[in-house]
N, C-alpha and C positions, 0 to 999 in steps of 0.2 A: 504493500500500500504506500510505499515511499514516494511514488511519483504521482499519487492522486492528491486532489485538493482536500482540504479539511475545513469543516465548518467550526467556528469558534464558539464554545460554550464556556465562557471564562470572563473574569473581570478585565478591565481595560489595561491592567498592568502587563498583560501578554501582548507582544507586538503583533498586530494584524494589519492586513491590507484593507482597501476600501470595501471589500465584500465580506469582511469579518474572518478571513482565512489567515491562520498564522503564517508569517513570512519565514521560510526555512533558514535564510541567511540574510544578514543585514550588516552594514558597516557604517561607521561614523568617522569623520575626520575634522580637525579644527578648521576654522575659516582661514587661518594663516599658520605657517610653520615658522617659529623663531629660528634664527641662525644657530645651529648647534655648535657646541654643546649648550644646553639650556637648563635652567633650574625650575621653571614653571611655565605653564601655558594656560590659555583659556579653554575650558571644556567645549567640545563640539556642540553646536546647536542641535536641539532635539534629544540630547542625552544628558543625564545628570548621574553622579555617583549615587548608588543606593544609600539609603539612610543608615548611618552607623558604619559605613564602609570607608576605607581610605579614600581621601580626596584624589581627584584626577591630577596626574603629573604631566602628561603630554603624550604625543603620538596618536596613532590611529586606534580605533576600537572595533573589535569583531564580535558579533552576536550571532549565536546559533540556536536553532530549535532542534532538540534531540529526543529520541526515545531511548530508554535504557532498560536493562533487565529482560529476562525471557518473557514472551507473551503468556498471559494467563487466560485460559478458556472461559468464555461466558456461558453459563448454564441457564440463565433466565433473564429476560428483559422486560421490566415493568415500565413501559413508557408512559403509562397513565399517571403514575406517582413519581416517576423519575428515579427508579432504582435498578441496579444491575446486580445479579448474583453471579459470582465467579468461584472457581475452584480456589480453596484457601491458598494464599500465596506461600511460597517457600523461601528458603534462604537465598536461592538464586534470583528470585524475582523481587524480593523485598516487600514488606507490608505496605499497604495503601492507607494513608492516614488523612484525616480531615485537612483540607487546604492543599493537598498534593494535586499536581496536574496529572492527567491520565490521557492516553490515546486509545480510543476504541476504533478498531479497524478490521476489515477483511481485505481480500485481494482487490477490491474495486472501489472502496469508499473508506473514509476515515473521519473521525470527529474528535476534537480536543475538548476536554471539560475539566473543571476543578471539582475535586471530591468534596462534598458538603458534609458527609457522614460516612463512617465505616464501622462495621461490626462483623465479628466472626463467630460462627457456631456450627457444630456438626460437620466440620470439614469444608464449609463454604463461607464466603465473605459476601456481605451486601454493601455495595457502594451507592450512596445517594448522591445524585448530581442535581436534583431539583433544589432551588432556593427555598427558604423557609416559607416564603409567600410569593405569589405571582404565578405566571404561566410556566409550566414545565417545558424547557427548551427541546426542540426537535434534535434528532441525532444525525440528520442528513441535510444536505443542501441541494439546491437545484442542479441537475446535471449528474448527480451521483446515483449509484445503485443503492437500494435500501439496505440499511444495517439491521436486518431482521435476524432472529435466532437461527433460522435455517440457512443463513449464509456463513455460519461458523465464525462469528467475530471473536476477537481476543482483546485484552486490555494490557497495556504496558505503561510504565511510568513515563512521564513526559516532562521536559524541562526547557527553559530558556536560559542559556549560559552566555555570559559576557566576559570577554577577555580584554583587559585594559591595564594601563600602567598607572599605578597609584603611588602615593607618598607613604612609605612605611613609617612605623612609629619612630624609627631612628632618623627620619627626615630624608632618607635616600629613596630612589625609585625602585619599584619592584613590579613584577608581572602578577596580576591578580585574576582570579576566576570567581565570578559571582553567579550563584544559582538562584533563580527566581522561585523555584518550587520549595526549596528549603530556606530561602532568604538568608543565605550565609555567603560570606566571602572568604576565600582562602588564598594565601600567598603561595605562588608556585615557584618563582625564581627571583631572588633578590638581585639588585644592581643591574637591572635591565633599564637602560637609559632612554631608549626610543623604540618605537614599533611602527613599521610601515606595512600596509596591507594593500595589495593590488588584486583586482578581480578579473578573471578570464571570462568574457561574456560571449555567448553564442546567440543564435536566433532560434525561437521556439519551434520545434518540430511537431510531429504527430503526438508523441508521448513524452519526449524529453528534448532539451535543447540540442541543437546541432553542434558541429565542431566550433571551436572558438573563432570568433571573427575579430576580436580585439581585446585589449586590456584597458581597464578603466579604474579610476579612483572613486571613492564613495561620493564625494561632493558632486561629481559629474553624472551620477547614476540616478535613474528613476526606479520606481517600484517594478516596472517591467524588466528593466535591466537586471535587478536583483533576482527576479524569478528565472532569469536565463543564465545565471552564473554556473559555470561548469567547473572552474578551478579557482583556487585562492593561493596567492603567493605572499607569504609572511616573512618579513625580515626584522630582526631585532639587533640592537647594539648592546652587548654586554660590556660593562665598564668596571675596572678595578677600583678599589677604594684607597689605593696608595699612590701618592704623588711621587714622581721620580722613577716609576717602574718602566716608563717609556723614555729611553735616553734622548730621543729626538722626536720632533713633531710627527704625528701619524696622519696619513692621508687615507680616508675611508670612502667607500662608495656607498652612498645612502641617499634618501630623498633630500632634495635641497629645500628651498623656501617656496617652490612652486607646488601648490596643492594638487594640481592636475597632472603633474609629471609621473609617468609610469616607468621610467628608466632611472637608474641610480645617477646621482650627481656626486662629484668628488668634493669633499670638504676636509679641512685640516684641523685636527685637535692639537692644541699647543699646551694643554695644562699638565702634560707628562703622566696622565693616568693611562694605563694600558687598556685598549679597547679592541673588540673583535666583532665583526658582523656575521650573523648566522642567518641563512635563508633556507626556507623549505617551500616547495610548491606541492599542493595536494589537490586531487580531483574529488569532486563530490560524487560519491559512489552511486547514488540514485539518479544521477543526471548524466552518466556516461553510457553512450550507446554500446 
């Protein structure tokens, strides 16, 4: 169901497009890049650091919608009252708790919802997706096949994860990962000074985007462009915390001050801290023909 659209049954904190469908991948970049190396920058428009999380340091931001854990079989769907009965979760799938996001899907349709209640008894769990009051939301959207019990739907954990550079408690930059479902932020790697994200964009085919037609930066992209992303190139600068480690000025290939540039630009670091650029290009599995 990875290539199908999803109808959103969730609060506004989950990033969705104009039709209410979760956006699988999205990026943000500041309106201007300071001349590196820098110590602070203005956060990109449209994004703010989560409450209680480290403040934004600088560089680009990458946001992904992901499903995790093994799928759990649905044994009953009560769409009148907004309840799903599933086989009791195991250690490999993880328990579903109230406020978790979940993905209900078969091979032809998918729906994302936020669990409102969860209870387990006699080997089965009941997940409530209906709000305490109001209309029970539907589980399909126009153009999709029905998510009925006879289509063998399953449920997985669903999350929106954001990778960004934040200011650590010591005042230095670090790469952080924020989970919307758990509302937690974890530090992944310290002393990451800058991050540059470039997107390989194709044109939409019958089921998935075609081969890459060009590379783009986030500020130049539309929602349609993000829906046609096939690959992502991420570059980071790792910086040492000791001055004098680099005996001479270092010239690095990274983004310059042009926020639309998709090729590296040479700049020189003269503060004698040792730096190294790491780059990785990855393909989005569900969008590769």
